[in-house]
Every structure is written in structure tokens, then in C-alpha cells.
C-alpha positions as CSV (number, residue, x, y, z in Angstrom):
1,X,21.6,13.9,-23.8
2,X,22.2,10.5,-22.2
3,X,20.6,9.6,-18.9
4,X,22.5,6.3,-18.3
5,X,25.1,5.5,-15.6
6,X,27.4,2.8,-14.5
7,X,27.7,1.9,-10.7
8,X,28.8,-0.8,-8.6
9,X,27.0,0.4,-5.4
10,X,23.3,1.4,-4.6
11,X,23.1,4.8,-2.9
12,X,22.2,5.1,0.7
13,X,19.1,7.0,0.1
14,X,17.7,4.3,-2.0
15,X,17.7,2.0,1.0
16,X,16.5,4.8,3.3
17,X,13.2,5.7,1.4
18,X,12.3,2.2,0.8
19,X,12.8,1.6,4.6
20,X,10.7,4.9,5.5
21,X,8.0,3.3,3.3
22,X,7.9,0.3,5.6
23,X,8.0,2.2,8.8
24,X,5.1,4.3,7.6
25,X,2.7,1.2,6.7
26,X,3.8,-0.8,9.8
27,X,3.1,2.3,12.0
28,X,-0.1,3.0,10.3
29,X,-1.6,-0.6,10.9
30,X,-0.2,-0.6,14.4
31,X,-2.0,2.7,15.0
32,X,-5.5,1.1,13.6
33,X,-4.8,-1.6,16.1
34,X,-4.0,0.7,18.9
35,X,-7.4,2.4,18.4
36,X,-9.3,-0.8,18.3
37,X,-7.5,-2.1,21.2
38,X,-6.7,0.9,23.5
39,X,-8.6,3.8,22.2
40,X,-6.9,6.5,23.6
41,X,-3.6,7.9,22.0
42,X,-1.4,11.0,22.0
43,X,0.8,12.9,19.5
44,X,3.9,10.7,20.7
45,X,2.1,7.3,20.8
46,X,4.5,4.6,19.8
47,X,2.6,3.9,16.4
48,X,2.8,7.5,15.7
49,X,6.5,7.8,16.4
50,X,7.1,4.9,14.0
51,X,5.3,6.8,11.3
52,X,6.9,10.0,12.0
53,X,10.4,8.1,11.9
54,X,9.4,7.1,8.4
55,X,8.7,10.5,7.5
56,X,11.9,12.1,9.1
57,X,14.0,9.1,7.4
58,X,12.6,9.9,3.9
59,X,12.9,13.7,4.2
60,X,16.4,13.7,5.6
61,X,18.0,11.2,3.4
62,X,16.3,12.8,0.2
63,X,17.1,16.3,1.4
64,X,20.7,15.3,1.8
65,X,20.9,13.8,-1.6
66,X,19.3,17.0,-3.0
67,X,21.8,19.2,-1.1
68,X,24.9,17.3,-1.9
69,X,23.9,17.0,-5.5
70,X,23.1,20.9,-5.6
71,X,26.3,22.1,-3.9
72,X,29.0,19.3,-4.4
73,X,27.6,17.5,-7.4
74,X,29.5,17.4,-10.6
75,X,27.7,18.7,-13.9
76,X,27.2,15.2,-15.1
77,X,25.2,14.4,-12.0
78,X,23.3,17.5,-12.5
79,X,22.4,16.7,-16.0
80,X,20.8,13.4,-14.8
81,X,18.7,15.2,-12.5
82,X,15.7,17.9,-12.5
83,X,16.2,21.3,-11.4
84,X,13.7,23.2,-9.3
85,X,13.2,26.6,-7.6
86,X,16.0,27.8,-10.0
87,X,18.7,26.6,-7.3
88,X,18.2,22.8,-6.3
89,X,18.9,19.6,-8.4
90,X,17.7,16.3,-7.3
91,X,15.7,13.1,-8.5
92,X,12.0,13.3,-9.0
93,X,11.6,10.5,-6.3
94,X,13.5,12.7,-3.9
95,X,11.2,15.6,-4.5
96,X,8.3,13.5,-3.8
97,X,9.7,12.1,-0.6
98,X,10.5,15.6,0.7
99,X,7.2,17.0,-0.1
100,X,5.5,13.9,1.6
101,X,7.6,14.2,4.5
102,X,6.8,17.7,5.0
103,X,3.0,17.0,4.6
104,X,3.3,14.2,7.2
105,X,5.0,16.2,9.7
106,X,2.6,19.1,9.3
107,X,-0.4,16.9,9.8
108,X,0.8,15.8,13.3
109,X,0.0,18.9,15.3
110,X,-3.2,19.3,13.0
111,X,-4.2,15.6,14.3
112,X,-3.5,16.4,17.8
113,X,-5.7,19.6,17.8
114,X,-8.4,17.6,16.2
115,X,-8.3,15.1,18.9
116,X,-8.3,17.7,21.8
117,X,-11.0,19.7,20.0
118,X,-13.4,17.1,18.9
119,X,-12.5,13.8,20.9
120,X,-11.4,10.3,19.6
121,X,-12.1,9.5,16.0
122,X,-11.6,6.0,14.7
123,X,-12.2,6.9,11.1
124,X,-9.4,6.6,8.6
125,X,-10.4,9.4,6.5
126,X,-10.9,12.1,9.1
127,X,-9.6,15.5,7.7
128,X,-6.2,15.5,9.6
129,X,-5.8,11.8,8.7
130,X,-6.4,12.6,5.1
131,X,-3.8,15.0,5.0
132,X,-1.5,12.5,6.7
133,X,-2.4,9.7,4.1
134,X,-1.5,12.1,1.3
135,X,2.0,12.8,2.8
136,X,2.3,8.9,3.2
137,X,1.3,8.0,-0.3
138,X,3.8,10.9,-1.7
139,X,6.6,9.5,0.3
140,X,5.9,5.9,-0.9
141,X,5.4,7.0,-4.5
142,X,8.5,8.8,-4.2
143,X,10.4,5.5,-3.1
144,X,9.1,3.7,-6.0
145,X,10.2,6.5,-8.4
146,X,13.5,6.9,-6.7
147,X,14.3,3.1,-7.1
148,X,13.1,3.2,-10.9
149,X,14.9,6.1,-11.9
150,X,18.2,4.9,-10.6
151,X,17.5,1.4,-12.1
152,X,16.4,2.8,-15.5
153,X,19.7,4.8,-15.8
154,X,22.0,1.8,-15.3
155,X,23.8,0.3,-18.4
156,X,26.5,-1.7,-16.7
157,X,26.3,-3.1,-13.2
158,X,26.6,-6.5,-11.6
159,X,23.8,-8.9,-11.3
160,X,23.6,-8.4,-7.5
161,X,22.9,-4.7,-8.1
162,X,20.3,-5.3,-10.5
163,X,18.5,-7.7,-8.1
164,X,18.9,-5.3,-5.2
165,X,17.4,-2.5,-7.3
166,X,14.6,-4.9,-8.7
167,X,13.5,-6.1,-5.1
168,X,13.7,-2.7,-3.7
169,X,11.1,-1.5,-6.3
170,X,9.0,-4.6,-5.5
171,X,9.1,-3.8,-1.7
172,X,8.3,-0.1,-2.3
173,X,5.3,-1.2,-4.5
174,X,4.1,-3.8,-2.0
175,X,4.2,-1.2,0.7
176,X,2.1,1.1,-1.5
177,X,-0.2,-1.8,-1.9
178,X,-0.5,-2.2,1.9
179,X,-1.4,1.6,2.0
180,X,-4.0,1.3,-0.6
181,X,-5.6,-1.7,0.9
182,X,-5.5,0.1,4.4
183,X,-7.1,3.4,3.2
184,X,-10.0,1.4,1.7
185,X,-10.1,-1.4,4.4
186,X,-13.6,-0.5,5.5
187,X,-14.8,-2.1,2.2
188,X,-12.4,-5.1,2.6
189,X,-13.8,-7.0,5.6
190,X,-14.8,-10.5,5.7
191,X,-18.4,-9.4,5.8
192,X,-18.0,-7.9,2.7
193,X,-16.9,-10.5,0.5
194,X,-20.2,-11.6,-0.7
195,X,-21.4,-8.4,-2.2
196,X,-20.3,-6.9,-5.6
197,X,-19.1,-3.7,-4.0
198,X,-16.2,-5.4,-2.6
199,X,-15.2,-6.4,-6.1
200,X,-16.0,-3.0,-7.6
201,X,-13.7,-1.1,-5.1
202,X,-11.0,-3.8,-5.7
203,X,-11.3,-3.1,-9.5
204,X,-10.9,0.5,-9.0
205,X,-7.7,0.2,-6.8
206,X,-5.7,-3.1,-7.3
207,X,-5.1,-3.4,-11.1
208,X,-4.0,0.1,-11.5
209,X,-0.9,-0.6,-9.3
210,X,-0.4,-4.2,-10.2
211,X,-0.5,-3.8,-13.8
212,X,1.8,-0.6,-13.5
213,X,4.3,-2.7,-11.4
214,X,4.1,-5.6,-14.1
215,X,5.1,-3.3,-16.9
216,X,7.5,-1.0,-15.0
217,X,9.5,-3.8,-13.5
218,X,12.2,-5.7,-15.5
219,X,11.0,-8.9,-13.6
220,X,8.6,-11.1,-15.3
221,X,6.7,-11.8,-12.1
222,X,7.0,-8.5,-10.4
223,X,3.2,-8.2,-9.7
224,X,3.2,-11.7,-8.2
225,X,6.0,-11.1,-6.1
226,X,4.6,-7.7,-5.0
227,X,1.4,-9.3,-3.8
228,X,3.5,-11.9,-1.9
229,X,5.4,-9.4,0.0
230,X,2.0,-7.6,0.7
231,X,0.4,-10.9,2.1
232,X,3.5,-11.7,4.2
233,X,3.6,-8.3,5.7
234,X,-0.1,-8.2,6.5
235,X,-0.2,-11.8,7.8
236,X,3.0,-11.0,10.2
237,X,1.2,-8.0,11.4
238,X,-1.8,-10.4,12.3
239,X,0.3,-12.9,13.9
240,X,2.6,-10.5,16.0
241,X,0.5,-7.8,17.4
242,X,-1.8,-10.0,19.4
243,X,1.3,-11.1,21.3
244,X,1.4,-7.9,23.1
245,X,-0.5,-6.9,26.2
246,X,-3.2,-4.1,25.5
247,X,-6.2,-3.0,27.2
248,X,-8.9,-0.4,26.6
249,X,-8.4,3.1,28.3
250,X,-11.8,4.7,27.0
251,X,-15.3,3.5,27.5
252,X,-17.6,2.0,27.0
253,X,-15.9,-1.3,26.9
254,X,-18.3,-3.9,25.7
255,X,-15.6,-6.6,24.7
256,X,-13.0,-7.0,27.5
257,X,-9.6,-7.7,25.8
258,X,-6.1,-8.1,27.3
259,X,-4.0,-8.0,24.1
260,X,-3.9,-6.0,20.8
261,X,-6.5,-6.9,18.3
262,X,-5.1,-7.7,14.9
263,X,-6.0,-5.8,11.5
264,X,-7.5,-7.7,8.6
265,X,-6.0,-10.9,7.1
266,X,-4.6,-10.0,3.5
267,X,-6.6,-10.4,0.5
268,X,-5.5,-13.3,-1.7
269,X,-4.5,-10.9,-4.5
270,X,-1.6,-13.1,-5.4
271,X,-3.7,-15.2,-7.8
272,X,-5.1,-12.4,-9.8
273,X,-1.5,-11.1,-9.8
274,X,-0.2,-14.3,-11.4
275,X,-2.7,-13.9,-14.4
276,X,-1.7,-10.3,-14.7
277,X,2.0,-11.2,-15.1
278,X,1.3,-14.1,-17.6
279,X,-1.0,-12.0,-19.5
280,X,1.5,-9.1,-19.5
281,X,4.2,-11.2,-21.0
282,X,1.8,-13.0,-23.6
283,X,-0.1,-9.7,-24.9
284,X,2.9,-7.6,-25.2
285,X,2.0,-6.7,-28.9
286,X,-1.7,-6.4,-28.3
287,X,-3.5,-3.1,-28.4
288,X,-3.6,-1.3,-25.0
289,X,-7.5,-1.2,-25.0
290,X,-7.6,-4.9,-25.8
291,X,-4.8,-5.8,-23.2
292,X,-6.6,-3.7,-20.5
293,X,-9.9,-5.3,-21.2
294,X,-8.6,-8.9,-20.9
295,X,-6.4,-7.9,-17.7
296,X,-9.3,-6.3,-15.9
297,X,-11.9,-8.9,-16.7
298,X,-9.3,-11.7,-15.7
299,X,-8.6,-9.9,-12.3
300,X,-12.1,-9.7,-11.3
301,X,-12.9,-13.2,-12.2
302,X,-10.2,-14.7,-10.5
303,X,-10.7,-12.4,-7.4
304,X,-14.2,-13.7,-7.1
305,X,-13.1,-17.4,-7.6
306,X,-11.0,-17.1,-4.6
307,X,-12.3,-14.5,-2.3
308,X,-15.7,-15.6,-2.3
309,X,-15.1,-19.0,-0.7
310,X,-12.5,-17.4,1.5
311,X,-15.3,-15.2,3.0
312,X,-17.0,-18.4,4.0
313,X,-14.0,-19.8,5.3
314,X,-13.1,-16.7,7.4
315,X,-16.6,-16.8,8.8
316,X,-16.1,-20.6,9.8
317,X,-14.9,-22.0,13.1
318,X,-11.8,-23.1,11.3
319,X,-10.5,-19.6,11.0
320,X,-11.0,-18.8,14.6
321,X,-7.4,-18.8,15.5
322,X,-4.3,-16.8,15.6
323,X,-3.3,-17.6,11.9
324,X,-6.4,-15.7,10.5
325,X,-7.3,-13.3,13.4
326,X,-10.9,-13.4,13.1
327,X,-11.4,-13.7,16.8
328,X,-10.0,-9.8,16.9
329,X,-12.9,-7.6,17.7
330,X,-13.3,-3.8,18.6
331,X,-13.4,-3.4,22.5
332,X,-16.4,-1.1,22.0
333,X,-18.3,-3.6,19.9
334,X,-20.6,-6.2,21.4
335,X,-18.9,-9.6,21.4
336,X,-22.1,-11.5,21.2
337,X,-23.3,-9.8,18.0
338,X,-25.3,-12.5,16.2
339,X,-23.5,-11.5,12.8
340,X,-20.0,-11.6,14.2
341,X,-19.2,-14.9,12.4
342,X,-22.0,-14.7,9.7
343,X,-23.2,-12.7,6.7
344,X,-25.9,-10.4,7.6
345,X,-28.6,-10.0,5.2
346,X,-27.7,-6.6,4.0
347,X,-24.2,-8.2,3.5
348,X,-25.6,-10.7,0.8
349,X,-26.7,-9.7,-2.6
350,X,-29.3,-11.6,-4.8
351,X,-27.6,-13.3,-7.6
352,X,-28.9,-11.1,-10.4
353,X,-27.8,-7.9,-8.5
354,X,-24.5,-9.7,-7.8
355,X,-23.8,-10.5,-11.4
356,X,-24.7,-7.0,-12.5
357,X,-22.1,-5.6,-10.0
358,X,-19.5,-8.0,-11.1
359,X,-20.1,-6.9,-14.7
360,X,-19.6,-3.1,-13.6
361,X,-16.4,-4.5,-11.7
362,X,-15.0,-5.8,-14.9
363,X,-15.6,-2.5,-16.7
364,X,-14.0,-0.6,-13.9
365,X,-11.2,-3.0,-13.6
366,X,-10.5,-2.8,-17.3
367,X,-10.3,1.2,-17.2
368,X,-8.1,0.8,-14.1
369,X,-5.8,-1.7,-15.9
370,X,-5.6,0.8,-18.9
371,X,-4.3,3.6,-16.6
372,X,-1.8,1.2,-15.0
373,X,-0.5,0.5,-18.5
374,X,0.1,4.1,-19.1
375,X,1.5,4.6,-15.7
376,X,3.7,1.7,-15.9
377,X,4.9,2.8,-19.3
378,X,5.8,6.0,-17.7
379,X,7.7,4.7,-14.8
380,X,9.6,2.5,-17.2
381,X,10.9,5.7,-18.8
382,X,11.6,7.7,-15.7
383,X,15.5,8.4,-15.4
384,X,15.7,11.6,-13.6
């Protein structure tokens, strides 16, 4: 059975799910900034509304796509889809978006009950936040798969349509990258950049997605462009959020602020991503094990080479400005803490321990890259 189509337009639900993914990550980072700047929030705080808008947009447009295909779609369209519950037809990406949206909406009253029962929490991975994050990631994965499945089915189309789909995939992958970074952000602060655990966690998370994107996308520089979008979005939020007035509404207030405090400045992932794209094109016929070993090792070595000195820079007086956002500080933290702009002794490893940790990070990154190769190959074959 053939799974290819010819089309001159991109379906609206493709744009909708990519937009929903953007709303989710912007709302999430805004919510973190809200907690560090204001503290008190509610079920319908502005950041929450933006997150819910992302969930509703993904759920409604994907749901409409499924219902239209089920009840008014032709047999040829249904043959290009998956059938579930014995009744409905739809794309795999639409299914993920619907399930993710339902999970996100379900988590909202759970989170409100949690706050009313146990009080304020600022942890990213509290139980209701974990449910919410699972829903977010599912929606974002659904956006990536929705774009790829449609793109992989096309046999004839204009160059403009192919470019729209290519960039839609890279955008959705970049928003997923922002989500991954945010979930693990407690390990990615500037104080962590001189310890090997920073690079171990990076090796677990980032090669998996970046290698998969490099393999799945028809663009030669897909991983590079994905990280560029990630860096631009993260930097824009660092620059824009502090422009708005905010003041703490919960005590104790140790750091008296008047504007939103920004989130982390982005990691310099574009440099190892360039290496991933280049190596992926040069090693296409190598054994996956060898390719993954090279990709993972190079990723860690380049990340150390750029992020270690970046850690020094972010601690310096040169970074204490609106561009890098290092002056932002939680309202409940002492602004005069002696290690605010310095590495504390427990943040710095002895060189033998650091080298051992980097060796472990390279092994982990190689395993992550191998999984990325598998995932990318699967995404490249998705057509339903």
C-alpha cells in the first residue's frame, strides 16, 4: 500500500500544533519567572492561561482533524491514517496531541488542589507539575510527528511547501529542546558549569534529540538550525520578561525586585550541533555503534570546550547586564550571598574527578546518540 500524497497546501492543523508547542514552552518559562518574581499564582494566572491555550489549540485542531477524517474523509485518506478504538481514523501525531492535551487539562485542577492543600511550591517536578510536563512533552512530540508524517508522504510539492514543512519540524524540535532544557534546568545553572555532572546530564538528554533531528530531517543542518531557534527563543525571553513590572506577593522577601526575573541564558548547544550535522553527513555508511561513539564523544568534548569558559564569563562583571540576565535573582534569596557571582567550593571538582566524570559523560552521550539514531530512523519512516 502506498503512503505518499501530492499536495500544494499545508493543512491548518500542522500550523496549529506547532503554534501550541510554542505557547506551551513560553508559558512554562513565564510561569517559572512568575514564581521567582511574584511567588503567588492561581489556576488562571496569565502564564497558566498561555499553557492551557497551547493544550486547547493542539487538542481542538487535532480532534477536528480526526473527526473530519473519520466521518467525512475518503477511503484513500483513511488508508493513510491509523485506526483506533475501532471507530476513529487519524494521524499518529494527532493522537499524541489529543492525549497530551487531555493530560495537561486534567493536571490543572490537580495543581490547584495541590497548592491549596500544601501551599506554594517552586519545584519543577512536583507531582502535579510532573503530570503537566508529561502532557506537554506528549503534545510537543505529537507536533513533531504530525509534521514529519505529512512531510514523509509527499511525493510532489512546491519548494515552498517543502521548506514550510522542514522549518515546521525544526521549530517543533526546538520547542521540544527548550522543554528538555527547562525540565532539567536545576542542573544547568551557571554555577554548575565547572562540574562533570552538568556534562553527564547534558550527555543523557541532548544528543538523543539532536541526533534524531539530524537523521530525520531532510535538511543537512537540521540540528544546527534547531539549536539556533532554541537559543534565540531562550535569549528573547531573557531580554523581554524583565521589561515588565512585577513584585513579590509572598514572604519572606530578601531580594526587593520591581520587575520580572529572567530564566537561564541558553546553553551554547549550537557548537556541538554543528559537529553532529557535519559528522552525520560524513558517516552515513558507518556502523551505528561507531557513529554513535564518535557523535557522543565529540558532543561532550565540544560542549566542555565552549561551556566551561562560558561559565567563567557568566560569573564575571561583563555578564551582569540585560543581555545575559545574570543579575536576575529569586526574591526569596539573599542578594548579598558571597557565591552569587562565584563558584562555591562544592561547585568545582578536582581535575582527576572532573576528567573521570567527562569520560562517563562521553559514554552516556554515545548511548544517547545511538538511541537518537534509532529514533531518527523511525521518525524518517513515519507516514501515518
